[in-house]
N, C-alpha and C positions, 0 to 999 in steps of 0.2 A: 688559285695559285698565283702568287704576287710575282711580278717580273723582277728578277735580281740584277743588280748592278754593282760594280766596284766604285768606291770613292775614297779618295785619299785626302787625309787632313794632316797638314804639315805645319809645324809651328817651331819658333825658336824658344819657346817657353813650355808651359804645361799642356797646351793645346785645348784649354777649357773653351776659349772663344770659338774655335773652328768647330768644335762639338756642338756648342750652343746654337751657333748659326745653322748648322746642319739639321738639328732636331726642329728648330723653328721652321725651317724651310720645307723639309721632307713631308711634314704633316699635310702640306697643301697638295700632295699628289696621292691618289688612290691606286692600289693596285701594284705598288713598287715596294721593294725591300732592299736597302742599302746594305752591302757588306763594307764595314768601315775598316780602312787601313789607317791607323793613327801613328803619325811620326812626330812625337815631341822632341823638344830640346835639340833641334838641328842648328848647328852653329859652326860647322866646319865643311870643307869641300868634300872630305872623305865621307862624312855622314850624308851630304847631299847626293853623292854618287850611288850610295845604297838606296836612297829614296828614289832616285830616277830609275834604277833597275827594278826596284819593286813596282813602279808604275808601268814599266815595259812588260812585266810578267802578268800584271792584272790591270790592263788599261781601263781608265775611268777618270771622271771628273776630278780636279785638284782644287781644293780650298786651302788657302794658306795665309798665315800671319807671319811674315818674315821681314824684318826692317832692314837687315844688311844686304846691300846690293851684291856683295861677293857671294852670298849664298842663294839668293833669289834669282839673280840673273840666269844662271845655267838652268835652273828649273822652268823658268818661262820659255828659255830657248828651246830646250828639249821637248817641253809640252807642245810648243808650236810645230816642231818637226814631227811628232806623232800625231798631230791634229787632235790634240786633247784639250778641252777647255780648262783654263788655269785662271782662278780668281782670287785676288788679294782682298779680304774682307775689310782690312783697316785702311786702305789706300785712300778711298773717297772721303772718309772721315778726317784722316790726317791732312789731306789736302785742303779740306774745307776749313778745318781749325787753323791751319798754317796761313791761308789767305785771309782769314778774319783777323788773327793775331799779328799778321805780318811778321812771322818768325819762321826760322827753318828748324827742322827736327834734329834731335840728337841721335837718332837711329840706335837706341839702347835695347838690345834683346831682353825681353822679360822685364821690361821696366816696371810693368804693373805689379811685379811681385817683389819690389824693392823693400827691404826691412825698414820701413819708416815709421813714423808715430802711428799712422793710420793702421798698419799691420798690427802693431802691438796692442792698440786699442781693440782691435777685433779679437785677439787672443785673450785679452782681459774680459771682453764681454762673453766669450764662450765659457770661460772659467766660471763666470758669475752665473751663467744659465745652469750649468752642471750642479752648482751649489745651492741653486734655488729652483730646482725642478720638483714639480708635483707637491708644492706647498712646503718645501724644506726651507729651514732657516728664515721663517716668516718675520722673524724679529729684525732682520737686516734688509727688508725690501725698500727702505726709504732710499737706498742707493740706487734703486732700479730706474731705468729710463722709462720703462713701461711694464705693465703687468697683465698677463693674459688670465682670464677666468672662464672656465667652461665645464660643461658636463663631460663624463668620460668618453674618450674616443673621438674627440673633436680635434686631435692633432696639435695639442698644445705644446708638447715637447719638440717635435720637428720644426714647428713654426717658430719657436723660441730659438732654436739652434740657427735656423736660416736667418732670423733677424739679426743675430749676433754675428754670424759669419759674413753676411753680406753688407749689413748696414752698421755694424759695431754698436748695436743697442744691447745694453745690459737688460735682459728680459727674464722677469720671474713668472712663473705659471702656478695657478692655484687651482685645484679641482673643486667644481661644485657638487657636492654630495647632499641630496635631499635629507633634511632633518639635522645636518651638521652645520654649525655656525661657521662661517669663514673667519679666518685669523683677525683678531681686532685691528691689526696693523694695516690690513686692507683698507679699513674705513677711516684711518687716520693719515693716509697718504695725501698730502696737500698738492704738491706740484708734480705728481706722478701720473702719467697717462694710463688709464685702465680700459681694456677692451673685453667685451663678452663674446665668447665663441658658442655657436650652436649649429645644429644640423637637423635635417628632417628626421623624424621618428623612424621611418622605414629604413633609412640609410644607416642610422646608428644601430639599429637592431641587427642589421646585416653585418655591420663591422664587428659588433660585440659577439655575435654568434661565431663568427670566424676566428676571433681571438680566443674564445673558450675552447673551441675545437683544437686549436693549435696547442692550447696547454692542457689537452686530454681531460676537459671538464664537461660535464653534462650542461648542454646549452638550453636548459629548461629552468630558469631562475627569474626572479623578479628583475634582474639586471637586463634581460632580453624581452620581458613582457612588453608588448607594444603599449598596452594602456598605461602601465608604470612609466614607461619612457616618455609617453606624451606629457604625463603629469609632471615629470621631472623637468622636461624642456620648458613647460609653462611656467613652473616655479622659478627657473633660472631666469627667464625673460621677465618676469616680475621684478626680481632683485635688480637686473640690469636697468630696467626702466625707472625703478625707484631711486636710483642713484645717478641717473642720467648717463650711464656708460654706453658708448657706441656699441652696436652689436654687428658681428658679421656671421653670416650663414655659410658655413664651409662645405655644404653638401656637394656642390659642383665645382668647387675650386680646388686646385692643386695647392701644395704647400707654397710654391712660388707665388701664385696668384693671391693667396691669403696674405702672405707676408707683405706683399706689394701694396695691397688695400690697407693693411694696418700702417705701413710706413707712410702712406698718403695721409691717413688721418692723424698720425703722430706728428707729421711735419705741420699740418694745419693747426694742431693744438699748440706746438711750440711757437708758431707765428703769433697766435693769439695771446701767448703768454709772454710775448715781447723777445722771443728767442733766447730766454735765459737758460 
């Protein structure tokens, strides 16, 4: 039985930062389960009063990303009175950058979500992913920043979406199917980065079986036969090797970890290309 505790995540924006910090931190502790109280878009004194009352009713640590002194100061003071730990996750970074740049902050709530050019680039990249998912519109892949090629159930689509949403990369993905030629466009891409995705046969069989069961289909086909899957992976790896495409094994990686590894390879590729 895990030990339960309350934790309050308070933000003047969407709360993604505090939630991400909590998830990264909580996994370091075994035998505990956090009951999250998420308080997004807190920008007024009235909203902060509701937050403080919620903390009184369910005492627990507080993690916040509030840049306005007017909203954060009452929180800090009340948490001190209740003897509850209260941590700002942005303060150390903002202070470090301020000292290095010798500049003051503008204290802009939700500034990271401003509708700037970068935001619209990500939206455009997401639209591109949706239009070029699973080998669609292969004739237009010359506009892609990168292309993912992999056997079935190697998380090509969610990885493509993550790369677009977090890095603004126009990502196309193409399935590798034994006996079926990849679109000719793939082999004509000159300055486009291509990555091969693979996984262990046992893991792929497990994922594919679960997929078939979800679709109420009989999980006894060549699609989930371990010998066929091994041959499929071997054939895919030969193709990747033949074209010198880097390969990432997604067996033990989350979508985020796979995307981060791809982005690192992509950045290195662009540097070698002269940043064009």
